[in-house]
C-alpha positions, 0 to 999 in steps of 0.5 A, a space after each residue: 676294177 671294182 672295190 671288191 676285186 681290189 680288196 681280194 687282190 690286196 689280200 692276195 698280195 698281203 698273203 704273198 708278202 707274208 709267205 716271202 717274209 716281206 714286212 713292208 707290205 703291211 701298214 703298221 697296225 692296220 693288219 694287227 689285232 688289238 689286244 688288252 695288256 695290263 688293262 690297256 689296249 695295244 697294237 703291235 706291242 704299242 699303246 692303242 687308245 681307240 677314239 671312235 665314232 658310232 656309224 650306222 651301216 645298213 644292208 642293201 640288196 637287189 635280186 642277185 646280191 647284197 652289200 653294206 651301205 651307209 645309213 639312208 638317213 645320212 643322205 639327203 631326202 631328195 635322192 638315193 645315190 648308192 643303189 649299186 654295190 660298187 657305188 655303195 662301197 666307194 661311198 662307204 670308203 669315202 665316209 670311212 676315210 673322212 672319219 679317219 681324217 677327222 681324228 678317229 682311229 676306230 668306228 663302232 658299227 651298229 645295225 649291220 649285225 645287230 638289227 636282226 629280228 625273228 619271225 614266228 618260230 623261224 630257225 634263222 633271223 631276218 635283217 631289215 634291209 633296203 631293196 633297190 632304190 630304198 624300199 624297206 624289206 627283210 633279208 633272210 639270213 639263211 641259205 645263199 642269202 646268209 653267205 651273201 650277207 657274210 660277204 657283205 660284212 666282210 666287205 665292210 671289214 675290207 673298207 675298214 682295213 683299207 682306211 686304217 680303222 679298227 671296228 667294234 661291231 655291235 651284234 645281236 644277242 639275247 638271253 635264252 634266244 639261241 637263234 641269235 647265238 647260232 647266227 653270231 657263230 657264223 659271223 665269228 667264223 667268217 671274221 675271226 681272222 680279220 684284225 680290223 675287227 677289234 671287238 664284238 659288242 654283245 648287247 646294247 643297253 640292257 637297262 632299256 632292252 632287257 627284261 626287268 628284275 633279272 638277277 645279277 647271278 643270272 646275268 653273270 652266267 649269261 654273259 660268261 656263256 657268251 664269252 666262252 662262245 665267242 672266245 671258242 670261235 674268235 679267240 684273237 678278237 675282244 668282247 664288250 657290252 654297252 651299258 647305259 651307265 650307273 643305273 645298270 648296276 642293279 642287274 647288269 653290274 659292270 664288274 660281274 660281266 665276263 667280257 674283256 672291257 665295258 663300254 658305257 653310254 653316258 649322256 648329258 641330260 643334267 649339268 655335269 652328268 657325264 662327268 659325274 658318271 665318269 668319276 663313278 666309273 673311275 672309282 667303282 669299276 675294276 674292269 677296263 672300260 671305255 666310253 662307247 657312246 656320248 655326245 652333246 647335240 648342237 645345231 649352232 642355233 639353240 646350242 652353239 657348236 662351240 658348246 659341243 666342242 667344249 663338251 667333247 674336250 672336257 669329257 675326253 680329258 675326264 675319261 683319261 683322268 678317271 682311268 678310261 682306256 677308250 672314247 666313242 662319239 655318238 654319232 657320225 652325222 646328224 639325222 632326221 629322227 624328229 627329236 632335237 636330242 638325237 638329231 644333232 649329235 653328229 660330227 657332220 651336219 647335214 648341209 653342204 658337201 665334203 670332198 674327201 680324196 681324189 677318186 672317191 665320191 663326195 660326202 653329203 654334209 659338212 664337218 662340225 668344229 667338234 672334230 677338232 677335239 678328236 684331231 687334237 686329242 693326245 691320250 699320252 698327255 697327262 690329263 690331271 686328276 679325275 674331277 668329282 663335280 660339286 653336284 655329284 650327289 644331286 646333279 639335277 639340283 632338286 630339293 622338292 622331296 628326298 630319300 635318306 638312309 645308309 648302306 652297309 655290308 654284312 659286316 656293318 661296314 659302310 658302302 661307298 658308291 652304292 646306287 640309290 634309285 627312286 621312282 614316282 608312283 606310276 614308275 614313269 619318272 626316277 632319279 638316282 644318287 650315290 652313297 657317301 664314304 660313311 654309307 649315307 645317302 640323300 636322294 632328292 627329286 621334284 616329287 615324293 618317291 613311292 618306290 626305291 632300289 639300292 645296290 652297289 657293284 659286286 653287291 646284292 640288290 634290295 628294293 621296296 616301297 615308301 609308305 605314304 604316311 611315313 614321310 616327315 618334314 624336316 627343318 628345311 621343310 622338304 618332305 623326306 622318307 628315311 629308309 634306315 640302314 640297309 644291308 647288302 650282301 657281297 657277291 662272290 662270283 667265279 669268272 
């Protein structure tokens, strides 16, 4: 019996149990929708704290059909094991089962519904996929191919349900591109009755992938329209947007986005950067929020596995303490993309193999010690207070140059937690800081700032340039530029 047939039989049995009123057929929680109540998730009326790992799933196809498959880069270079539908689905099930055993209850699935592309003036998108033994190709999402693709996504939802995992599915939307919205509606109509789909992630990291200078009011309207569209077609599933972090406040301000919850993606480029970001979310964000991505790369050589484990434990604790209602690690397994920072973030290393369960294929890779953090994690245990790191206002610990000033609202009251971003002359490097309780700020860098932007959540954004001749040298001999008192207008937006 192949996996697809087994899934269909399981669905039929579940339907029969429902008709006959037999509740013991259900595994508690796995076949119930996730809901948001009083700013926190619940399943079957019980608290649910999603602990997720990001998982890249690709589309595989042959001359007759297509199916979901693990990311090619998760496998060894010298072979391609999952070249049939049944074998790929079994490997997918093995990997999802391993994910559950490592302590996760959710997965954020990328690429399978988010990596779409347009060709010319096409009325439908194409999805990068792999043909046969792994040849890169484009799969048209139209006609019979669209139906086969929807079947493939449905099969991934089956595997998640069988292994007891909830799914946050990253989709592809872009302001002003209705082709993607039409595709999303088709996906929603197929998946709207699937409780294993916890939420849809509208847009991944707009700071990097959206156009510059989009006004907040336009962003608010765009997301509000997306939310209405999704709730019209899939009212029982949730919505989110994945934001880079604090610097998104200049356009994709988390508090003006009409989604059910916000997903943040903080990374540790500087000491305590993630702890600092989590503190800001806790103080400034009034919508439910989770960590949608974070990680610390470790190869057990230049960075010990123990350091990665400590980072996971510390950020899990800080997330709960600062009011976060979920946490997601990037990513499932180490990859071979050519940069240390991205290659060694996985919960599994590439070496060795792991036996998961009888009847399932082995998984390439060995579980890293960081998995202990997720196995041991208990969100119901008090996490203490939300820590404000000592270097919160200057986590880069630089003193080569600075911008100073003060943020005020229309009533000349200080704005705390506003964000100040300074750039070099060529717009290639930047640093940011936050305003203090009295509205004052000091932004430090290792170059003289030439361009600046300021904003705060639910406030307008202002920007300008530093005049080279207006720098002064203070008593500490640091070249400084005083921006003066900057007034931001409070934004009143209708949900």
